[in-house]
C-alpha positions in Angstrom: 56.9 149.2 47.5 54.9 151.5 49.5 51.1 151.9 49.2 48.8 154.2 51.0 45.2 153.2 51.8 42.6 155.3 53.6 40.5 153.1 55.9 37.1 153.9 57.3 37.2 154.4 61.1 35.5 151.1 61.8 37.9 149.1 59.7 40.9 151.0 61.2 39.6 150.2 64.7 39.1 146.5 63.9 42.6 146.4 62.4 44.1 148.0 65.5 42.2 145.6 67.8 43.3 142.6 65.7 46.9 143.7 65.8 46.9 144.1 69.6 45.3 140.6 70.0 47.7 138.8 67.6 50.8 141.0 68.4 51.4 141.7 64.8 52.0 145.0 63.0 49.4 146.5 60.7 51.7 145.8 57.7 52.1 142.1 58.6 48.3 141.7 58.9 47.6 143.6 55.6 50.2 141.6 53.7 48.8 138.3 55.1 45.3 139.2 54.1 46.3 140.3 50.6 48.4 137.2 50.1 45.5 135.0 51.1 43.2 136.9 48.8 45.4 137.5 45.8 48.5 135.4 45.8 47.8 131.9 47.3 46.1 129.7 44.7 42.9 127.9 45.6 44.1 124.7 43.8 42.2 121.6 44.7 39.2 123.4 46.0 35.9 123.2 44.2 33.4 126.0 44.2 31.4 123.9 46.7 34.5 123.8 49.0 34.9 127.5 48.8 31.2 128.1 49.5 31.4 125.9 52.6 34.4 127.8 53.9 32.7 131.1 53.3 29.6 129.9 55.3 27.2 129.9 52.4 26.5 126.2 52.6 24.6 125.0 55.6 23.6 128.5 56.7 19.9 128.0 55.9 17.6 125.5 57.5 14.4 125.1 55.5 11.6 122.7 55.3 13.2 120.7 52.5 10.1 121.1 50.4 11.7 123.3 47.7 12.5 120.3 45.5 8.9 119.4 44.8 7.7 123.0 44.2 6.0 122.1 40.9 4.0 119.3 42.5 2.8 121.5 45.3 1.7 124.2 42.8 -0.2 121.6 40.8 -1.9 120.2 43.9 -2.9 123.7 45.1 -4.3 124.7 41.7 -6.3 121.4 41.4 -7.6 121.9 44.9 -8.8 125.4 44.1 -10.4 124.5 40.8 -12.1 121.2 41.5 -14.4 120.0 38.7 
């Protein structure tokens, strides 16, 4: 089956560059990407596993104080309104 897709210039250039680097045709690359996205099941992977693969887990380094937010608010209010 044949399908026509209009790509933005930046995507077209990225595709061409990738094809040159990997020595694959545009059709091969597009088919692989669509199979990865639509056909191959994600069996055995939890939402956490998928988030790690996508780079969402571990991408933020905070102070670690978010867990005791309520306590920090209580402390701040009490300090402001001492009796």
